[in-house]
C-alpha positions as CSV (number, residue, x, y, z in Angstrom):
1,L,-10.1,7.9,-1.7
2,I,-13.0,9.0,-3.7
3,E,-13.2,6.1,-5.8
4,N,-14.0,4.0,-2.1
5,S,-16.4,6.8,-1.5
6,L,-18.2,6.3,-4.5
7,D,-18.5,3.1,-3.7
8,S,-19.9,3.3,-0.8
9,C,-22.0,5.3,-1.6
10,E,-23.5,3.6,-4.6
11,S,-23.8,0.4,-2.4
12,N,-26.8,2.3,-1.1
13,H,-28.1,3.9,-3.9
14,I,-26.6,7.2,-2.5
15,L,-26.5,10.1,-4.0
16,P,-22.6,12.0,-3.0
17,H,-21.3,14.0,-1.4
18,I,-17.4,14.0,-1.2
19,T,-15.0,16.4,0.5
20,L,-11.0,16.0,0.1
21,S,-9.3,17.7,1.4
22,L,-5.1,18.3,0.4
23,K,-3.4,21.4,3.3
24,M,0.6,22.1,3.8
25,I,1.2,21.8,7.6
26,D,4.7,22.1,8.0
27,S,6.8,23.1,5.2
28,Q,10.1,22.4,6.3
29,N,8.7,18.4,7.5
30,D,7.4,19.0,3.9
31,L,4.4,17.2,5.5
32,W,0.3,17.2,4.5
33,L,-2.6,16.7,6.0
34,I,-5.2,14.8,4.3
35,S,-8.7,14.2,4.6
36,C,-11.6,12.8,3.0
37,E,-14.9,12.9,4.3
38,D,-18.1,11.0,2.4
39,N,-22.2,10.1,3.0
40,G,-21.9,6.4,2.4
41,I,-22.6,3.4,4.5
42,G,-19.1,4.3,6.6
43,I,-17.6,0.8,7.9
44,P,-18.4,-1.7,11.0
45,S,-16.4,-0.2,13.8
46,D,-15.5,-4.4,14.8
47,K,-13.5,-4.6,10.9
48,L,-12.6,-1.0,10.9
49,P,-8.7,-1.2,11.9
50,V,-8.5,-4.1,9.6
51,A,-10.2,-2.5,6.7
52,V,-7.9,0.6,7.2
53,C,-4.4,-0.6,7.7
54,S,-3.7,-4.4,6.4
55,F,-3.1,-5.4,3.1
56,L,-4.3,-8.2,1.9
57,T,-8.1,-7.3,3.1
58,S,-11.0,-6.0,2.1
59,G,-12.5,-3.1,3.1
60,K,-15.6,-3.6,0.6
61,Y,-18.5,-5.5,3.0
62,V,-20.7,-4.6,0.0
63,E,-21.4,-7.7,-2.8
64,K,-18.6,-6.2,-5.4
65,Q,-16.6,-3.2,-5.3
66,Q,-17.1,-1.0,-8.6
67,R,-14.4,1.3,-8.8
68,G,-10.3,0.9,-9.1
69,L,-8.5,-2.4,-8.9
70,F,-7.4,-3.5,-6.0
71,G,-8.5,-1.5,-2.9
72,V,-5.3,-0.4,-1.5
73,G,-5.0,3.4,-1.3
74,L,-6.5,3.8,2.4
75,K,-3.9,0.8,3.2
76,M,-1.0,2.9,1.8
77,I,-2.1,5.8,3.5
78,A,-1.5,3.9,6.8
79,A,1.4,2.8,5.5
80,F,2.8,5.8,4.4
81,S,2.2,8.1,7.6
82,T,2.6,5.1,10.1
83,K,6.7,4.9,8.4
84,D,6.9,8.6,7.7
85,T,5.5,10.1,10.1
86,D,4.2,10.0,14.4
87,H,1.2,10.8,13.4
88,P,-1.9,8.4,14.2
89,L,-4.6,8.2,11.8
90,R,-7.3,9.2,12.4
91,V,-10.6,7.4,11.3
92,W,-14.6,8.4,11.7
93,S,-16.9,6.4,10.8
94,K,-20.8,6.4,11.5
95,S,-22.4,3.2,9.5
96,I,-25.9,1.3,9.8
97,D,-26.7,0.8,13.4
98,E,-23.8,1.9,14.8
99,P,-23.4,5.5,16.7
100,E,-20.1,7.7,15.5
101,Y,-17.1,5.4,16.1
102,Y,-13.4,7.4,16.5
103,F,-10.5,5.8,16.2
104,D,-6.2,6.7,16.3
105,L,-4.9,4.3,14.0
106,R,-0.8,2.9,13.3
107,T,-0.3,0.6,10.9
108,D,3.1,-2.5,12.1
109,I,4.7,-2.9,8.9
110,G,6.2,-6.1,10.2
111,T,3.1,-8.1,11.0
112,N,0.6,-6.4,8.6
113,K,-1.9,-5.5,11.1
114,P,-3.6,-2.4,12.9
115,I,-2.7,-0.9,16.4
116,V,-5.4,1.0,17.7
117,L,-4.2,3.9,19.5
118,E,-7.4,5.1,20.7
119,K,-11.5,3.9,19.9
120,R,-14.4,5.7,21.5
121,I,-18.2,6.8,20.6
122,V,-18.0,9.7,19.5
123,K,-20.4,11.9,22.2
124,E,-23.0,13.9,20.1
125,A,-21.2,17.6,20.1
126,E,-18.4,16.3,18.7
127,R,-19.8,14.6,16.0
128,E,-17.4,14.8,13.0
129,I,-20.3,12.7,9.9
130,E,-22.3,15.2,9.5
131,A,-24.8,13.4,7.3
132,E,-26.6,10.2,8.4
133,F,-23.8,7.3,7.6
134,G,-20.4,8.5,6.6
135,F,-16.8,7.8,6.9
136,K,-14.1,10.2,7.4
137,V,-10.2,9.5,7.3
138,E,-7.3,12.1,8.6
139,A,-3.6,11.6,7.4
140,V,-0.7,13.2,7.8
141,L,1.9,13.0,4.7
142,R,5.2,13.5,4.0
143,A,5.7,14.7,0.2
144,R,7.3,17.1,-2.2
145,L,4.5,18.5,-4.1
146,S,5.2,20.3,-7.4
147,P,2.4,22.5,-8.6
148,V,2.1,20.3,-11.5
149,T,1.4,17.6,-8.4
150,R,-1.1,19.4,-8.1
151,N,-2.7,20.2,-11.0
152,K,-2.5,17.3,-11.5
153,I,-5.4,16.2,-8.5
154,Y,-7.1,18.8,-8.8
155,D,-7.3,17.6,-12.6
156,Y,-8.0,13.9,-11.8
157,I,-10.7,15.5,-9.1
158,S,-12.8,17.6,-12.1
159,Q,-12.6,14.5,-14.1
160,T,-14.0,12.6,-11.8
161,S,-17.4,14.8,-11.3
162,V,-17.6,14.9,-15.1
163,V,-17.5,11.2,-15.2
164,N,-19.9,11.2,-11.8
165,P,-22.8,13.9,-12.4
166,Y,-24.9,12.9,-9.4
167,A,-22.1,13.2,-7.2
168,I,-21.1,16.5,-5.3
169,L,-17.1,16.7,-5.2
170,T,-15.8,19.9,-3.3
171,F,-11.7,20.2,-3.1
172,D,-10.4,22.8,-0.3
173,S,-6.4,22.9,-0.6
174,D,-3.8,25.7,0.4
175,E,-5.4,27.6,-2.8
176,G,-8.6,27.8,-1.7
177,S,-11.7,25.5,-2.4
178,V,-14.0,24.4,-4.6
179,T,-17.1,22.5,-5.8
180,F,-18.3,20.6,-8.4
181,E,-22.1,20.2,-7.9
182,R,-24.3,18.0,-8.7
183,R,-25.7,18.2,-12.0
184,T,-28.2,15.2,-12.2
185,R,-29.7,12.9,-9.7
């Protein structure tokens, strides 16, 4: 999710501001809420369901992908959320020349097609995207995360901030919030 956000910002020369959150919502059933919000270029509303939920399709609507290998991270989150929980993927996107859109999505794992449960334009008073443009996703995932695994997530975000000193990265978890500030423009 962080790599997608960095790509989205870099393609339009935007200084990234990315917030990632990982919080336990049901300890008896090992359910976690993961979310990521960025100030990148967003995804056009007509392309969003396929870009988020269908494998073997690109979520890159720019010339080239800067980071990552296969572009399947968000699609895997959508698939596992669909497979393991009753919760839809919640997505907000504000792209150039469009208002902010909200989607409830699931993946039809058998046909590799998105299932759009809800699509609507977000009212001004209900906006989730704080920046002029951006993308936000929330997913419920089932997982058993050991303290070592949680530390590795923190380490990854910390190391990502080192190699991307022009980005602001915020990580919210049950243990608190940490922000890695921008060190250069």
